[in-house]
PAMIFI-436775 format. One line per field, with one value per residue: x, y, z of N, C-alpha, C in turn. Coordinates in Angstrom, 1 decimal, padded with zeros to 4 digits, m for minus. Layout:
N
n.xx: X / ...;
n.yy: Y / ...;
n.zz: Z / ...;
ca.xx: X / ...;
ca.yy: Y / ...;
ca.zz: Z / ...;
c.xx: X / ...;
c.yy: Y / ...;
c.zz: Z / ...;
//
This chain:
177
n.xx: 011.4 / 012.1 / 012.7 / 014.4 / 015.9 / 017.2 / 018.9 / 020.4 / 021.8 / 023.3 / 024.9 / 026.3 / 027.7 / 029.4 / 031.9 / 034.4 / 037.2 / 037.7 / 040.3 / 041.1 / 039.4 / 040.3 / 042.8 / 042.0 / 040.6 / 042.7 / 044.1 / 042.1 / 041.9 / 044.4 / 044.3 / 042.0 / 040.5 / 039.8 / 038.0 / 036.2 / 038.1 / 039.9 / 040.4 / 039.5 / 038.1 / 035.3 / 034.8 / 032.4 / 031.9 / 030.9 / 031.3 / 032.4 / 033.5 / 032.3 / 030.9 / 030.8 / 032.4 / 032.0 / 033.1 / 033.4 / 034.6 / 035.2 / 034.1 / 033.3 / 032.0 / 029.3 / 029.7 / 032.4 / 032.8 / 033.0 / 033.9 / 032.4 / 032.7 / 031.5 / 030.8 / 027.9 / 026.6 / 025.9 / 027.3 / 026.1 / 026.6 / 026.7 / 027.4 / 029.2 / 030.0 / 032.9 / 033.3 / 032.2 / 032.9 / 032.2 / 032.9 / 032.4 / 032.2 / 030.8 / 028.7 / 027.8 / 025.1 / 022.3 / 021.0 / 020.1 / 022.2 / 020.7 / 018.5 / 019.3 / 020.9 / 022.7 / 026.2 / 026.1 / 024.3 / 025.5 / 025.4 / 023.0 / 023.4 / 023.1 / 023.8 / 024.2 / 025.0 / 027.4 / 028.9 / 031.0 / 032.5 / 035.6 / 037.2 / 037.1 / 036.7 / 036.7 / 034.8 / 033.7 / 032.8 / 034.3 / 033.4 / 034.1 / 033.2 / 033.4 / 032.0 / 032.0 / 030.8 / 029.3 / 027.6 / 025.2 / 024.9 / 023.6 / 024.7 / 025.2 / 028.0 / 029.4 / 030.6 / 033.3 / 032.5 / 032.3 / 030.5 / 029.8 / 028.0 / 027.3 / 029.9 / 031.1 / 032.2 / 031.6 / 032.0 / 032.6 / 034.7 / 036.6 / 039.1 / 042.3 / 042.2 / 044.4 / 045.3 / 043.6 / 043.8 / 046.0 / 045.1 / 042.9 / 044.4 / 045.9 / 043.8 / 042.6 / 044.7 / 044.7 / 042.1 / 042.2 / 041.8;
n.yy: 111.5 / 112.8 / 115.9 / 115.5 / 113.2 / 114.2 / 116.2 / 114.4 / 112.8 / 114.7 / 115.7 / 113.3 / 112.9 / 115.1 / 116.8 / 117.9 / 120.0 / 123.6 / 124.3 / 122.2 / 122.7 / 125.3 / 124.5 / 122.9 / 124.8 / 126.5 / 124.7 / 124.3 / 126.9 / 127.1 / 125.3 / 126.0 / 127.0 / 130.1 / 130.2 / 128.2 / 125.9 / 124.3 / 120.8 / 120.5 / 119.7 / 119.3 / 119.4 / 118.5 / 118.9 / 117.6 / 117.1 / 115.8 / 114.0 / 111.9 / 111.6 / 112.9 / 113.1 / 114.4 / 114.0 / 115.5 / 115.0 / 117.3 / 117.4 / 119.3 / 122.7 / 124.9 / 127.7 / 129.8 / 129.9 / 132.1 / 131.8 / 132.8 / 131.8 / 132.3 / 132.0 / 130.4 / 130.9 / 130.2 / 129.1 / 128.4 / 125.9 / 124.6 / 121.7 / 119.1 / 116.0 / 113.7 / 111.7 / 110.6 / 110.5 / 109.1 / 109.4 / 108.1 / 108.3 / 106.5 / 105.4 / 102.2 / 101.7 / 100.4 / 102.2 / 103.5 / 105.7 / 107.7 / 108.1 / 109.7 / 112.5 / 115.5 / 115.2 / 112.4 / 111.8 / 111.4 / 112.3 / 111.2 / 108.5 / 104.8 / 102.0 / 099.8 / 101.0 / 102.0 / 099.9 / 097.4 / 098.2 / 099.8 / 100.1 / 099.3 / 100.6 / 100.8 / 102.8 / 103.7 / 103.1 / 103.1 / 104.0 / 103.9 / 104.9 / 104.9 / 106.3 / 106.0 / 107.8 / 109.9 / 112.8 / 115.2 / 117.9 / 120.2 / 122.0 / 123.1 / 125.0 / 125.6 / 128.0 / 128.0 / 126.7 / 126.4 / 124.7 / 125.5 / 124.5 / 121.9 / 121.1 / 120.6 / 120.6 / 122.2 / 122.5 / 123.7 / 123.1 / 124.1 / 122.6 / 121.8 / 118.9 / 117.1 / 117.6 / 116.6 / 114.0 / 114.5 / 116.7 / 115.4 / 113.5 / 115.1 / 116.3 / 114.1 / 113.4 / 115.7 / 115.4 / 113.0 / 110.5;
n.zz: m111.9 / m108.8 / m107.0 / m104.9 / m105.7 / m107.9 / m106.7 / m105.0 / m106.9 / m108.3 / m106.2 / m105.6 / m108.0 / m107.9 / m106.0 / m106.3 / m105.5 / m105.2 / m105.7 / m107.5 / m109.6 / m110.3 / m111.4 / m113.5 / m115.0 / m115.8 / m117.5 / m119.5 / m120.5 / m121.7 / m123.9 / m125.4 / m128.5 / m130.1 / m132.1 / m134.6 / m136.7 / m139.4 / m138.9 / m136.1 / m132.9 / m130.6 / m127.2 / m124.8 / m121.5 / m118.3 / m115.1 / m111.9 / m109.3 / m110.6 / m113.9 / m117.3 / m120.6 / m123.8 / m127.0 / m130.0 / m133.2 / m135.6 / m139.0 / m140.8 / m140.9 / m141.0 / m141.0 / m140.0 / m136.5 / m133.9 / m130.5 / m127.4 / m124.9 / m122.4 / m118.9 / m117.9 / m120.3 / m123.8 / m126.9 / m130.0 / m132.4 / m135.7 / m137.2 / m139.1 / m138.2 / m137.8 / m136.1 / m132.8 / m129.4 / m126.3 / m122.9 / m119.9 / m116.4 / m113.9 / m111.2 / m109.6 / m109.9 / m111.7 / m113.3 / m116.3 / m118.2 / m119.8 / m118.2 / m116.1 / m114.4 / m114.9 / m115.5 / m115.4 / m117.3 / m119.7 / m122.5 / m123.3 / m123.7 / m123.7 / m121.6 / m123.3 / m125.7 / m124.8 / m124.2 / m122.6 / m119.4 / m119.3 / m117.2 / m113.8 / m110.7 / m107.1 / m106.4 / m108.8 / m112.3 / m115.5 / m118.8 / m122.3 / m125.4 / m128.9 / m131.7 / m135.1 / m137.5 / m140.0 / m139.1 / m139.0 / m136.9 / m134.5 / m131.7 / m128.3 / m127.1 / m124.2 / m121.8 / m119.3 / m116.1 / m112.6 / m110.3 / m107.2 / m105.3 / m106.0 / m106.4 / m109.0 / m112.4 / m115.5 / m118.9 / m122.3 / m125.0 / m127.8 / m129.7 / m131.2 / m133.1 / m133.0 / m130.5 / m128.7 / m127.3 / m125.7 / m124.1 / m122.7 / m121.3 / m119.6 / m118.2 / m117.0 / m115.2 / m113.5 / m112.3 / m111.1 / m112.5;
ca.xx: 012.4 / 011.7 / 013.7 / 015.4 / 016.8 / 018.0 / 019.9 / 021.3 / 022.6 / 024.2 / 025.8 / 027.1 / 028.7 / 030.3 / 032.9 / 035.8 / 037.6 / 037.9 / 041.7 / 041.2 / 038.7 / 041.2 / 043.8 / 041.3 / 040.3 / 043.9 / 044.3 / 041.1 / 042.3 / 045.6 / 044.0 / 040.9 / 040.6 / 038.9 / 037.0 / 036.4 / 039.1 / 040.1 / 040.9 / 039.2 / 037.1 / 034.7 / 034.5 / 031.4 / 032.2 / 030.1 / 031.8 / 033.0 / 034.1 / 031.7 / 030.5 / 031.1 / 032.9 / 031.5 / 034.1 / 033.0 / 035.6 / 034.4 / 034.5 / 033.1 / 031.0 / 028.6 / 030.4 / 033.3 / 032.2 / 033.9 / 033.3 / 032.5 / 033.1 / 031.1 / 030.1 / 026.4 / 026.2 / 026.2 / 027.5 / 025.5 / 027.4 / 026.1 / 028.6 / 029.1 / 031.1 / 033.5 / 033.1 / 031.8 / 033.4 / 031.6 / 033.6 / 031.5 / 032.6 / 029.6 / 028.6 / 027.4 / 023.7 / 021.9 / 020.1 / 020.7 / 022.6 / 019.7 / 017.5 / 020.0 / 021.0 / 024.1 / 027.3 / 025.7 / 023.5 / 026.4 / 024.9 / 021.9 / 023.8 / 022.7 / 024.9 / 024.4 / 025.8 / 028.7 / 029.6 / 031.5 / 033.4 / 037.1 / 037.9 / 036.2 / 037.3 / 035.8 / 033.7 / 033.2 / 033.2 / 034.6 / 033.0 / 034.5 / 032.6 / 033.6 / 031.1 / 032.5 / 029.9 / 029.0 / 026.4 / 024.9 / 024.4 / 023.7 / 024.8 / 025.7 / 029.3 / 029.2 / 031.8 / 033.7 / 031.7 / 032.4 / 029.3 / 030.3 / 027.1 / 027.5 / 031.3 / 031.3 / 032.7 / 030.9 / 032.6 / 032.8 / 036.0 / 037.0 / 040.6 / 042.8 / 042.0 / 045.6 / 045.6 / 042.5 / 044.3 / 046.9 / 044.2 / 042.2 / 045.3 / 046.2 / 042.6 / 042.5 / 045.7 / 044.2 / 040.9 / 042.5 / 041.2;
ca.yy: 111.7 / 113.9 / 116.9 / 114.8 / 112.3 / 115.1 / 116.7 / 113.3 / 112.4 / 115.8 / 115.7 / 112.1 / 113.1 / 116.2 / 116.5 / 118.5 / 121.2 / 124.8 / 124.2 / 121.4 / 123.5 / 126.3 / 123.9 / 122.5 / 126.0 / 126.9 / 123.8 / 124.7 / 128.2 / 126.8 / 124.5 / 126.4 / 127.8 / 131.2 / 130.0 / 126.9 / 125.9 / 123.0 / 119.8 / 120.8 / 118.9 / 120.0 / 118.6 / 119.0 / 118.2 / 117.8 / 116.1 / 116.0 / 112.7 / 111.1 / 112.5 / 112.5 / 113.9 / 114.0 / 114.6 / 115.5 / 115.4 / 118.0 / 117.2 / 120.6 / 123.5 / 125.8 / 129.0 / 129.9 / 130.3 / 132.7 / 131.5 / 133.7 / 131.0 / 133.0 / 131.2 / 130.5 / 131.3 / 129.1 / 129.4 / 127.3 / 125.6 / 123.6 / 121.0 / 117.7 / 115.3 / 112.5 / 110.7 / 111.1 / 109.6 / 109.4 / 108.9 / 108.2 / 107.8 / 106.4 / 104.5 / 100.9 / 101.5 / 100.0 / 103.3 / 103.9 / 107.1 / 108.6 / 108.4 / 110.3 / 113.9 / 116.2 / 114.4 / 111.0 / 111.6 / 110.9 / 112.6 / 110.3 / 107.1 / 103.7 / 101.1 / 099.0 / 101.7 / 102.3 / 098.6 / 097.0 / 099.2 / 099.6 / 100.2 / 099.2 / 100.9 / 100.6 / 103.8 / 104.1 / 102.4 / 104.0 / 103.5 / 104.7 / 104.4 / 105.8 / 106.0 / 106.6 / 108.0 / 111.3 / 113.2 / 116.7 / 118.2 / 121.5 / 121.8 / 124.2 / 125.0 / 126.5 / 128.5 / 127.2 / 127.0 / 125.6 / 124.8 / 125.3 / 123.8 / 120.4 / 120.9 / 120.0 / 121.4 / 122.1 / 123.4 / 123.3 / 123.6 / 123.7 / 122.5 / 121.1 / 117.4 / 116.5 / 117.9 / 116.0 / 113.0 / 115.2 / 117.4 / 114.5 / 112.9 / 116.0 / 116.5 / 112.9 / 113.6 / 116.7 / 115.0 / 111.6 / 109.4;
ca.zz: m110.9 / m107.9 / m106.8 / m104.0 / m106.5 / m108.7 / m105.8 / m104.6 / m108.1 / m108.6 / m105.1 / m105.8 / m109.1 / m107.7 / m105.0 / m106.6 / m104.8 / m106.0 / m106.2 / m108.7 / m110.6 / m110.8 / m112.3 / m114.8 / m115.8 / m116.4 / m118.6 / m120.4 / m121.2 / m122.5 / m125.1 / m126.2 / m129.7 / m130.1 / m133.2 / m135.3 / m137.7 / m139.9 / m138.0 / m134.7 / m132.2 / m129.5 / m126.0 / m123.8 / m120.2 / m117.1 / m114.2 / m110.6 / m109.1 / m111.7 / m114.9 / m118.6 / m121.6 / m125.1 / m127.9 / m131.4 / m134.2 / m136.6 / m140.4 / m141.5 / m140.2 / m142.0 / m141.0 / m138.8 / m135.3 / m132.8 / m129.3 / m126.3 / m123.7 / m121.2 / m117.9 / m117.9 / m121.6 / m124.8 / m128.3 / m130.8 / m133.6 / m136.6 / m137.8 / m139.6 / m137.4 / m138.3 / m135.0 / m131.5 / m128.4 / m125.0 / m121.8 / m118.7 / m115.1 / m113.2 / m110.1 / m109.9 / m110.1 / m113.1 / m113.9 / m117.6 / m118.3 / m120.3 / m117.2 / m115.0 / m114.4 / m115.1 / m116.2 / m115.4 / m118.4 / m120.8 / m123.8 / m123.7 / m124.1 / m122.9 / m121.3 / m124.5 / m126.7 / m124.3 / m124.2 / m121.3 / m118.7 / m119.6 / m115.9 / m112.7 / m109.4 / m106.0 / m106.4 / m110.1 / m113.5 / m116.7 / m120.1 / m123.4 / m126.7 / m130.0 / m132.8 / m136.3 / m138.6 / m140.3 / m138.5 / m139.0 / m135.6 / m133.9 / m130.3 / m127.6 / m126.5 / m123.0 / m121.1 / m118.1 / m114.9 / m111.4 / m109.5 / m105.9 / m104.5 / m106.3 / m106.6 / m110.3 / m113.5 / m116.8 / m119.9 / m123.7 / m125.6 / m129.2 / m129.7 / m132.3 / m132.9 / m132.7 / m129.1 / m127.8 / m126.4 / m124.7 / m123.2 / m121.9 / m120.4 / m118.5 / m117.4 / m116.1 / m114.1 / m112.5 / m111.5 / m110.5 / m113.3;
c.xx: 012.0 / 012.9 / 014.8 / 016.4 / 017.7 / 019.2 / 020.9 / 022.3 / 023.7 / 025.3 / 026.8 / 028.1 / 029.7 / 031.5 / 034.3 / 036.0 / 037.7 / 039.3 / 041.8 / 040.5 / 039.6 / 042.3 / 043.2 / 041.0 / 041.5 / 044.3 / 043.3 / 041.5 / 043.5 / 045.3 / 042.9 / 041.2 / 039.6 / 037.8 / 037.3 / 037.4 / 039.2 / 040.7 / 040.7 / 038.2 / 036.5 / 034.4 / 033.5 / 031.7 / 031.3 / 030.5 / 032.2 / 033.8 / 033.6 / 031.3 / 030.9 / 031.7 / 032.3 / 032.4 / 033.6 / 034.1 / 034.8 / 035.0 / 034.4 / 032.1 / 030.5 / 029.3 / 031.4 / 032.6 / 033.2 / 033.2 / 033.5 / 033.0 / 032.7 / 030.4 / 028.6 / 025.8 / 026.6 / 026.4 / 026.9 / 026.3 / 026.7 / 027.3 / 028.2 / 030.3 / 031.6 / 033.2 / 032.7 / 032.3 / 032.7 / 032.5 / 032.7 / 032.1 / 031.3 / 029.7 / 028.2 / 025.9 / 023.4 / 020.9 / 020.8 / 021.1 / 021.5 / 018.6 / 018.1 / 020.2 / 022.5 / 025.0 / 027.0 / 024.8 / 024.2 / 025.9 / 023.8 / 022.2 / 023.1 / 023.9 / 025.2 / 025.2 / 027.2 / 029.5 / 030.0 / 032.4 / 034.8 / 037.9 / 036.8 / 037.1 / 036.3 / 034.6 / 033.2 / 033.6 / 033.4 / 034.2 / 033.6 / 033.9 / 032.8 / 032.7 / 031.6 / 031.4 / 029.7 / 027.7 / 026.3 / 024.3 / 024.6 / 023.7 / 025.4 / 027.2 / 029.3 / 030.6 / 032.2 / 032.9 / 032.0 / 031.2 / 029.7 / 029.3 / 027.3 / 029.0 / 031.6 / 031.7 / 031.9 / 031.7 / 032.5 / 034.1 / 036.2 / 038.5 / 041.0 / 042.7 / 043.2 / 046.0 / 044.6 / 043.0 / 045.2 / 046.1 / 043.5 / 043.2 / 045.7 / 045.0 / 042.4 / 043.5 / 045.2 / 043.0 / 041.1 / 041.8 / 042.2;
c.yy: 112.9 / 114.8 / 116.3 / 114.0 / 113.2 / 115.7 / 115.6 / 113.0 / 113.5 / 115.9 / 114.5 / 112.3 / 114.2 / 115.9 / 117.0 / 119.8 / 122.4 / 124.8 / 123.3 / 122.1 / 124.6 / 125.7 / 123.4 / 123.7 / 126.5 / 126.0 / 124.1 / 125.9 / 128.0 / 126.1 / 125.1 / 127.2 / 128.9 / 131.0 / 128.6 / 127.0 / 124.5 / 122.1 / 120.1 / 119.8 / 119.8 / 119.0 / 119.3 / 118.2 / 118.6 / 116.7 / 116.7 / 114.7 / 111.7 / 112.1 / 112.0 / 113.6 / 113.4 / 114.8 / 114.4 / 115.9 / 116.0 / 117.8 / 118.5 / 121.4 / 124.5 / 127.1 / 129.0 / 130.5 / 130.8 / 132.4 / 132.6 / 133.0 / 131.7 / 132.0 / 131.4 / 130.9 / 130.2 / 129.8 / 128.2 / 127.1 / 124.5 / 123.0 / 119.7 / 117.1 / 114.1 / 111.4 / 111.4 / 110.0 / 110.1 / 108.7 / 109.1 / 107.5 / 107.7 / 105.4 / 103.1 / 100.6 / 101.2 / 101.0 / 103.7 / 105.4 / 108.1 / 108.9 / 109.1 / 111.8 / 114.3 / 115.3 / 112.9 / 110.7 / 111.1 / 111.1 / 111.7 / 108.9 / 106.1 / 102.8 / 100.2 / 099.7 / 102.0 / 101.0 / 098.3 / 098.1 / 098.8 / 099.6 / 100.1 / 099.5 / 100.7 / 101.5 / 104.2 / 103.1 / 103.4 / 103.3 / 104.5 / 104.1 / 105.4 / 105.3 / 106.8 / 106.6 / 109.5 / 111.6 / 114.7 / 117.0 / 119.6 / 121.3 / 123.1 / 124.0 / 126.0 / 127.0 / 127.7 / 127.7 / 125.9 / 125.8 / 124.5 / 124.6 / 122.3 / 120.1 / 120.1 / 121.1 / 121.2 / 123.0 / 122.8 / 123.8 / 123.1 / 123.7 / 121.7 / 119.6 / 116.7 / 116.7 / 117.2 / 115.0 / 113.6 / 115.9 / 116.5 / 113.8 / 113.8 / 116.3 / 115.3 / 113.0 / 114.5 / 116.2 / 113.5 / 110.5 / 108.7;
c.zz: m110.1 / m107.6 / m105.8 / m104.7 / m107.3 / m107.9 / m105.4 / m105.7 / m108.4 / m107.5 / m105.3 / m106.9 / m108.9 / m106.8 / m105.4 / m105.9 / m105.7 / m106.5 / m107.5 / m109.8 / m111.2 / m111.8 / m113.6 / m115.6 / m116.5 / m117.6 / m119.8 / m121.2 / m122.1 / m123.8 / m125.9 / m127.4 / m129.6 / m131.1 / m133.8 / m136.4 / m138.3 / m138.8 / m136.5 / m134.2 / m131.1 / m128.4 / m125.2 / m122.6 / m119.1 / m116.1 / m112.8 / m110.4 / m110.2 / m112.7 / m116.3 / m119.5 / m122.9 / m126.1 / m129.3 / m132.3 / m135.4 / m138.0 / m141.1 / m140.7 / m141.3 / m142.1 / m139.8 / m137.6 / m134.3 / m131.5 / m128.2 / m125.1 / m122.4 / m120.2 / m117.9 / m119.2 / m122.6 / m126.1 / m129.0 / m132.1 / m134.4 / m137.4 / m138.4 / m138.9 / m138.1 / m137.3 / m133.7 / m130.5 / m127.1 / m124.0 / m120.6 / m117.5 / m114.3 / m112.1 / m110.6 / m110.0 / m111.5 / m113.7 / m115.2 / m117.6 / m118.8 / m119.3 / m116.0 / m115.2 / m114.6 / m115.9 / m116.3 / m116.6 / m119.6 / m122.2 / m124.3 / m124.1 / m123.2 / m122.6 / m122.5 / m125.5 / m126.2 / m124.2 / m122.7 / m120.7 / m119.1 / m118.3 / m114.8 / m111.4 / m108.3 / m106.0 / m107.7 / m111.2 / m114.6 / m118.0 / m121.1 / m124.6 / m127.8 / m131.1 / m134.0 / m137.4 / m138.8 / m139.7 / m138.6 / m137.6 / m135.2 / m132.4 / m129.7 / m127.1 / m125.4 / m122.5 / m119.9 / m116.9 / m113.8 / m110.6 / m108.1 / m104.9 / m104.7 / m106.4 / m107.9 / m111.3 / m114.8 / m117.7 / m121.3 / m124.1 / m127.0 / m129.2 / m130.9 / m132.1 / m132.5 / m131.2 / m128.1 / m126.8 / m125.3 / m123.7 / m122.2 / m120.9 / m119.3 / m117.6 / m116.5 / m114.9 / m113.0 / m111.7 / m111.0 / m111.2 / m114.1;
//
């Protein structure tokens, strides 16, 4: 992939205003936990008009992790997950997510692993795939960041598992999904 394609894909997936970002950041601050605890989940998000969310339901963790949530910085966590859910909002091109950039990457998923779209709108398709299996995984949890060039949002958040659906519902409302 050349630099031009990289920029085009990131521009295509972006398109959120700073006002929407401010509302999303307020929601993020309201739900985030300062550290890992029993019955928590971690969401990794990278989206604008298009993009993806990856939700890991945590079964256990090696040690309690206190998150810095600093923009442009990462906290690394080693966990065992109960399940992983991928939500992808993508265009109608047949380029597999694992061959794309930014939020269109969808955690390395393929269309086969995501299944059929659950929603088809004029300008995007939505896929939701839940995988229920135990997995040992180490990954980064990043702070909140609004990219004003691409007009996109990236964040990581640890929150109570019982609050995940509520958080995603409110997030969908804010970004028009």
